[in-house]
N, C-alpha and C positions, 0 to 999 in steps of 0.2 A: 771290743767296744764294753764301759761300762756301767753296769744300770745303778739306780740308786740303793742306801741298802732300803731294807726292808721296814720303813716302819713298826715302833713298837706297838702303840698302839691303832698300830691299822687294823681296820675287822673286815676288811677287804683280807680273800682266801691269795696264797702267792699262786695259784695259779690261774686267776688272774690278773693279777699283778704283775706279771710275765708276761702274760699278755697284749697288757694296756705295753709294757715296756718294749714291745718285736717295735720297730721301721716298715712301715711300707716298701720293703727291696725292689728298689730303682736297675734294673736292668737295656743295658744296653741292647743298641737292635744285631750286636754278634755275639753277645751273653743269649740270646735268646734263639741264635741261630742254632749254636755252640751244643745248648741245651736242647732244643728239637736231633740234633744230632748223635749226644748222647742218649737219648731214647730209643730213637732209631736202632740204637747196636743192643745196648740193654735188654731191647726187644726179641731183637736175635738169638744174641747170645738164650736166655733162656727158653726161648723156643727151639732151639736145638741141643740144652740140657734135656727135653721134658721128652724128645726123642729119641736119646742115645737112652734113657732108663728104662731098666732093664724090669719088666713086672711081670708076678707069677699069672696064672691062668685066671685067677682067681682077684688079679688087678693088686695085687699083694706087692712090694720094695722086696730085694733080696733080704733075707734075716741078717745075712753077713755081712750087712752093709750099717743098714736101718734096724732099728730096736722103736716098736712101740711105745710111744708114749702117752698121747692120750686120745679119746673116741666118744666120738657123739652122733648118734642116728648112723646115716649114711657116710660122715665121716673122718679118717683120723689121719692121724698126725706121728712122723716117726723120725726119730734122732738120729742122724751117725754115727756110727761108733766113734768112728777113729779118721778127724775129717783130715779129706787129701787138698779141699778144693782152695783157693783162694777166692774171695770177693771178686763176682764179674770184671769185668777190665774196664776202665774206666771211673771210677771213682774218683780217685784226687780232678781231674778233669784240670790238669794244671792251668791248662790251654785260656777256661775262664777267667777274663776279666774282672770275678768277681772275689774271685779266689776261693780253690778250697781244696778240701784233703783226708787222706782218712784210709784206712789200713788196708794194704796190700797183702800183709805177707796169708803163706798156705796154713793152713788149719782152723779156720775161723769156725765156732761153733754153726752147725747148719738144723734145721729144720726143713721137711716137707710134707706136705700134704695132699689126700688123694682122694678121691670118694664122689658124692657126688648127694646133689640136693633136686628135691623135687620142684618142677618149676620152668617158668624158660630163659635163655639165656638172652632174651631184652630184658627181665624185669629183675634179675641179677644183678645186670651190667648200668639197671638203673641206678638198685641199689648201691653200687660199688663205688656208683661217678658220685662227687659230690666240688661242686666249681665255685664253692665258696665257704667263710666258713660258719657261716654257720647250719647249711647244706653237713658238713663233715661236725658236727656237735652234736647232729638231731639224728644222725647217723650210729653215730658212737654208742647216743644215746639209747637208739632202739635195740641192737644189737648186743650191747655191754661191750664191747670190744677193752675195753680196759680203758683206755684214752681218758683222762682228765679233763682235759681243752685244748684244745689246739686253733690253728688260723691257716689260713689261706693270705699269704705274703705277696702272691706275686701271680700273675696269670699271663703262661708265654702262650696256649692255646687255650682257644673257647668250644667250646658248641657250636653244631652248626646244623642250619635247615637239613642237610645232607647229610652230615655223619652226629647226631644230637647226645653223642655219649662218649665224643673226644673230649679231652679234660688234658690239659699237659701244667703243673702247677710246683712251687715252691711253698710246702708247707713245713710247717712248726705243730708238732705232735708233744704230749706232755702224758707222762707216765708214774705213777707212784707203788705197785703193787711189787714187792721185792724191795726195788732198791728207786727214790725217784730219778729219773732218766726225763732226757730230751732231743726231740731228732728234727732236726732243719732236712728236709729231702726235697727233692725233684717227683712230683708225683704225678702219674700218665694214668690213663685210661681210658678205649677202644675200641674195637674191630679194626683185628687183622687178619690176612687168609696164613693158613699153615704150609707147609712141604706138600700136603696129602689137599691140598685148595680145598680144604674147610674152612671155612668162621670158625674164629676165635675171636672170643672178648679176651682180655688185660686188664688190669689194676696196676700196676710198678710204682714202686717206691723204693727209693734209693737213697743213703744220707748222700751228701755234700755239705760244706760248710761253707759261707760268704764271712766277707771279714767286715758289711756292714752289720751286723747282726751280731747280738749282747750276747755270751754264756751270762748261767746264774747259778757257776760257784756258789756266789758269795750266799745262796739262795740256799746252799747243800745239793746242787742239781748238779749232775754231772751229763755231759754232752756224748750221748754213744752212736755208734753207727749202726746201720742193716744196711742191707739190698736183700726183696721181697718182691717177686714176682707172683702172680696168682696170673692162671691162662682158665677161660672159662669154654670148653664146649658142650651144644648141640648133642646130646649120648643118643636121644630117645626123644621124640615127638613129647617126653613125661618127665622127662631126668636129664639135668645138664650135667658134665663130668666136671669136677673141678680138680685144679692142683697148684699148687704151688710149693716156691722153694724161698728158700732161707738164709739170708749169712747174718753172723753177729759179731759184731765188737764193742764186749764193756766195759773199757780201756780200766779192768780188773785183774792183776793174780791170782781175783781168792778163786779155786775153783767149783770150792764148794756155793758161793756164790750167785758164780754162772750161772750153775746149773742148776740155780734154784730160778734167777733169774728164764732160762731158759724152759722150765716148765710150766711160769708163767705165761708168757707170752704163746705157751704150744697151749692150754687151756685160753689164752685170747682165741687164738685162731680158729677155735672152733663157732665161733662168732657169726662164721662163714654158713652157718648150716640155718643163721636164719634172716639171708638174707633176702630170700623171696617175701616172707614174713613182711621185711620192709620196704619193701618194691610194693607191697600189697597196700598199706599203711600209706607210701609217700602216692601212691594213685586214691589212695579212700580222699585223703586230707585233699590235691589237688580236685577230687568233685565236689566235696563239702565248698570248696571256695572256690567256684565256678556254679553249685546251685546258689549256697547262698549270698553270693557279690560279695565279699570278703573278703581282701590280699590278706588280713591276721586276725587269727582269733583268739590269742591267748594275749589282749591289749591288757586285758583288769588282771594280769598274775602278779603274783607277790612271792608265788613259790610255786619250787617244779619240784614239790610234794607231788605225788599221784593224788592221793588223799586231801588234795589240798579243796577249798572252795571257792578260792579264785577263781584266776583262766580260763584252762580251759571250760570246765564245768561252770562257769559266770559265764560268759561267752555262749556256750551250747544255748545253755537260761536264756539266755535274753534274745536266741537264734528263735528258737523254739515258742516263745512269749511271740517274738512278733510276726513268724508267722503259723501260729499251731491252728490246723483248722479246727473250728468248734467241732464237739462230739453231740452229734443229733442223734436220736434214734432210729435206728437202723442205719449206721453207722459201721462198715465191714472193715473190717482186717485187709488190708493192703494186697498179700500178699495170698494167703488163704480163703480171704472173700467171708471170714465165717463173722456173724456179726456180736460183736459185744456183752447183750444182755447177757442177764443173769448174776444173779445175788451172790454165785461161790466163785465166778472170776473171778480174776484177777485188775488189774487196772492196765489197763493198752498203755501203750507207748507214741512218742511219736521219733522219726529218723531224722536224723541229726543231717542227713543227707537234702531225702525229698519233702518230710514233713507228714507226713503221712505215716497215720494212726494206724498200727502194725501189734500184732496180740504176742503176748511174750514166747509161745513159742517160734515165732518170725522176728523175732528181734534181735539182734547177737551183739555184744558188749567188742569191743576191738579197740587195741590198745594206741592211741594219739600221741603223738611227738609234735614237740614246736618249739621257736626258741620265743624264750617274752621278748617281748617289744620292748616293756619297761628296761630290763635286762639285760641286753645281747646273747651273755655270758652265760643265760641257762635255760634250758630247756624244762617245757613242763612236760608230763606226760598225766594222762590221763586216761582211763574207759572213758568212750559214747558209745550211745545205742543208732545203731544202723540198723536198718530192716532190711531181711536174705536177700531180696531183691538188688539195692543196692549193692549188697557186700557182692553180689555174684555178677553184676553188672562192670562193679570199678576190681576184681578178679579178670575178667577177661577183657577188660580194656589193653590196648597194647600202650608198653609204657611206652616204647620211640617215638608213638604220638603224643602222648604225651608231655613228653621232656623236648617235641617241637612244640611245644603249643605254650611249655611252661617260658620258652624259648623268646616265643615271639611274641606271649602274654597278652591270647587275643583273650576276651573272656564272653567272646559270639562264640569260641568254636564247642561251647559247650552243647550245645543242641543238636548240632552236624555230630559230636565225638558220640552221643547219648542215643541218639538215630541206630548214626553204626553198628553202634556195641550190639541192638536191641534187633539188629536183623540177620545177626553174626550166625 
């Protein structure tokens, strides 16, 4: 498939032009069945690889095989010294009618991630799942995983009330660090059980080629291949164990560039350390929408800059103007119950979620990311004021319950969810 040349006078970024050129992928029921089978096979292969990995008592891999490349907080990324493994089977998936090819040779560069993040398994999966292009871009903006643009091209399996973290999509991902590359992938999230009977969350990204999808070589973008599976397990009540294994084929014989690319990917993988924060942000956005009754609070945005005066800031100001309570004599902070009187005391703030007055000590600014309704390719981020109580309630909210409510779309659920949270 071919695409038109980039117009010399175009002001639209190349990443957006490529996304616009991608068609909605049409798949037959047989293609979808094959995708489901391939996803299950890849997941089982990765579960067995994880089980077979030998670790030291302090949780590190064999230094004769793996060399540490990057670390952040409780997460470390290692590179295989001399790769001996092939990309997990099924990359070619020749039986797919859509058509797909991929590297099968042994010796592909391989990375592994090991570590823990503070939080719950549900929160990590809530951050990992992205059943829409908007969700993919929002996650990428918040965790800073290096993705310049992305798109869901076809949804094979959707979240359900019984399994709100279940997704299986065909996605497109575009990166520019080190070298401009894009990927067309099978991408899946969900919950499964390992051989020890433990509940394990997974996020699978595996390259596939489809004849319907154009390449972007005339834009200077090389289509590469990867197969990455990330597994999550609740290790303790407050810690989630993380494991990721990835194989990469950059279609390049330049070892120096390939090594630079691997270092870049290792750095991008460290974004996993922000997944729980991302989940907390998504939950706060949901609470904010339920409380204010807005489907979107990015409607007036013209810029994705965090310093923009439009977008989130404008809508936040509008919401607070509409619901701002009158500051009367004797009004007290919602959280600590202190009065706002006194010449030297700082001006009180209004919580964006509950619209109640709070003192400076009891308000917290949190980064919030949402897609602009004027330009779906832009994700706006802004620090918004919340009271400490709403932050706590949002953090304690069950991500699985919120994922179900997002699926159902019931606004009336706000009061019942809030009541449940307060009673915990």
